[in-house]
N, C-alpha and C positions, 0 to 999 in steps of 0.2 A: 570698568572699562576692559580689563581683561577677560571678564566674563563674554563680552558681546564678539571677542575674537575665538575664544574657545567652544562656545556654545555649539555653534553649527557643526563643526568636527565631533564633537562629543555626541550629539543627536546622530548623527547619518551612523558612527560605531553602533549606537543602542539600536538603530534600525537594522543595521546588516547583523548584529547577533543575534535578532529576534527572526530575521529570517532566515539564517542558517538553523536556529532551533525548529521553527516550522518546517523545512526542507525535511529535516532528521525525523520529526514526528508524523509527518505525510508519509515518509518512507517505512518507518517500523510499523505505523496503522494498517498501510497497503502487504506488508509482509504478515503481518497477523491475518488479515483478512485472506490472504492466499493460503496461509496454513489451515484456516478454519473450513474454507472449500475445499481443501485437499481433503480433509479428516472426511467430509460429510459426502463427498465422491467416492473415497474408497473403502467405507463400511459397508458390510453385506447389504446388497440390494440397493446399493447408491448408484447413481447415474451421473453422466457429465453435468446433464443440466440440475440436478441437486447441489454438485460444488458449485457451480456457477452462479446460482440464484442465492445459495447461503454467504458465498463470498460479495456479491452485490447488496445485499441486506446487511452485513457487518458493516462495509463501507459506510452505505447511508445511515446507519444507526449511529457508527461509533464515530467516523471520521467528519460526517456532516460535510462541509463546503473545504476542509482540509484537503482533499485529495480530489482533484478535479480531472473531469474527463476519462474516466478508466475505461480500460479495455482489459476483459476477463475473458482468458482463454484457458479452456480446460481440455486436456487430452489424455488418452488412455491406451496403453499398450497392453501385451499380455500380463504381465505381473505390478504394473506401476501406473498411477494416475500423477499428472503433473498440472498445476494452476500456476498460471503466469498472469501478474498483474502489470500494464503499463498504465501509468497516469504522470499528470504533471501536480505539483504542489500550489497549493495557493501563495501568491506573490503579494509582497508588499509592494504597490507601485513606485518603484526608484526607477528615475530616468537609466536609461543605459545598461540595465540589468534585465536579463532575460532567462530565466531558471529552466535548466533543461528537464524534457520528459524522463522518468526513472521507470524501471523494471525491475519487478522483484519475482522470486520463484519460490515454491514449495512442492514438495512431491512425498509420494508414501507408497507403501506396497497395497495392493487389493486385499482386502478380507476374503478368505475363501474357507466355506466349511470343509472340515474333515472328519469322517466318522472314526469315531475311535476304536480301539482294537481289544 
């Protein structure tokens, strides 16, 4: 009889823990995709489109449906490249809970060839 009283609460706690884990995993995967895109955009001869394409490919292959509606922005200044991914995590359908979008960022210096002396 006590199990009937406690089971719905325990089930809700388990689902909430899974949702927190899913959110953290989606954010970490998106951050890895941003770093991967920044790497490909900053290498010698790399372009912003290379970085965007590689980050998008990483997300589709590694994250699958874990990261939803990603927006990938690659920008370049004189010596740096920045990749920002904004997305939302996959959500377990719980009434009244709406997970916020997250944004992750990665950057690095642009590789340049210098002649040796």
